[in-house]
Structures are given as C-alpha cells and as structure tokens.
N, C-alpha and C positions, 0 to 999 in steps of 0.2 A: 436603154430606151424602153419605154413602156408603150405597148400598142393595145388599145382597148376598143371594143365594139359593143354595141347593144343590139341584141337580136330581138326584133319585134315581129318576125314572121312575115314581113312584107318586103323587106329590102334584100340587098345582096351583101349582108354583113360578113358572111363567111368568105365569099369571093374577095371582098375588099381586104379581109384579114390575111388571106393567103398571099395576095399581091403585096401588101405592106410588109409581111414577114420576109418574103423573097427579096424584095427591093432593099430592105434594111440590111440584109445579109450580102447584098451585092451579087446575087445569083441570077443567072438566066433561068428560064423555065426548064431548059435541057439540063442544066447543072443541078437544079433542085430535084428533077426527076431521077437523075443518076444517084443522088444521095439517098433517095427514097426507094431505089431499085424498082422504078416504074418507068413509064414512057412520057415524053414531053406532052403529047396530046391529052393525057390525063390531067396534068397540071393546068393546061390551057382550059380544059372544061371546068375545072374548079374555079379558075380565075374569071371565067366568063359567066359563072353562075348557072351553067347548064347541068352541073352535078355538084354534090357536096360531099366532102370527105367525112368519114365517121369520126367520132371523137378520138378514138385511138389513133387514127391516121393524122388528125389535127395535132395531136401530141408529137407524133413523129416529124411532121412538117415544122412545127415550132422548134423542136430539138435540132433538126437539120439546119435551121436558120439562127441558132444560138439563143433561142428563147424558151420559155416554159409556158404552159397553159395553166391558168388559174380560172376556175369556173365559179361564178357568184350568182346565186339565185336569190332574188329579193321579192318580198311580198308586194303585190300591186296595190294593196290597201282596199281591194274590192272583194273581200271575202264575206261580207255580210249576207249576201244571197245564199252562199253555200251554208253558212251557219244557220240561217233561217230554215233552209231545206232540211238540214240535219235535225234540227229541233222538231220539225214537223214529222219527219220519218220516225224519230224516236218516240214521239207521242202516240204513234199508231200501234194498234194491236197487230200481232202476226197475220191475222186474217185480213186486216185492212191493208197491210203492206203487200200481201200476195195479190189482192184485188187491184191495187195500184200498179203493180208490175204487169199483171195480165192486161190491164187497160192500156198501158204504154206499149206492150208487145203488139196488141191489136192495131194500135195507131201506126206503129212502125211497119207492120206488114202491109197495111193499106197504103202507106207512103211509097213503099217499094213498087206496088202495082202501078201507081200513077207514073213513076219514073220510067218504067219499061215500055 
C-alpha cells in the first residue's frame, strides 16, 4: 500500500500521515509508541497536529508500521521572480549591493520597532 501526502504548509498533512501509517499497520497509539520507545501521548500529539515529528522520527514511524519514507520536492514553476532578482543582484556593483543590503537592514530595524 502506498500512502502519499502533499505538504502545503496549511494543513495537517503529517498528522494525517501518522494516523494513516498507524491504522494501516493495525496498531493502537500505545502499540506504536512502544515500538518507537516513546509514550502514547507523544503519538497522540502528532496525530492531533499539536506537534510534528522530525524527519528522522517520521522514518522510524514509517519503519515501525512497515513502510518507508520517500521525499519528493518539486518545482512550483514560480521561480521567475527569484531569477529576476538574481539577475538584478548580479548586475549591481559591489558598492550598489552593499547599499541595497544596508537599506534593507534599516527597513527591518524600523519594522522591529513598530512590532514591539
């Protein structure tokens, strides 16, 4: 069985993945926790989306459930802005780049003052 999720930074993809892996293996939260040498509340927090396991822990979860993790990173196709910014930066002299960085630094410092 293949279980796939797409992480968009807004949903509970990892939580859903942990639940799907555990259920596919026919494990309770307690049984999965025992296989991972952790406590059941930790698994519960992952599944509820209150906490997310690290990638290395996700590998252990998948292994404990009889699966393996395959990570795929794809281009969003929206890199033209980055390329345009790179071209603009490369066209600057070192002095112009430094002035640009200093201007950005001043802007960020001002933004911090507003937030506090």
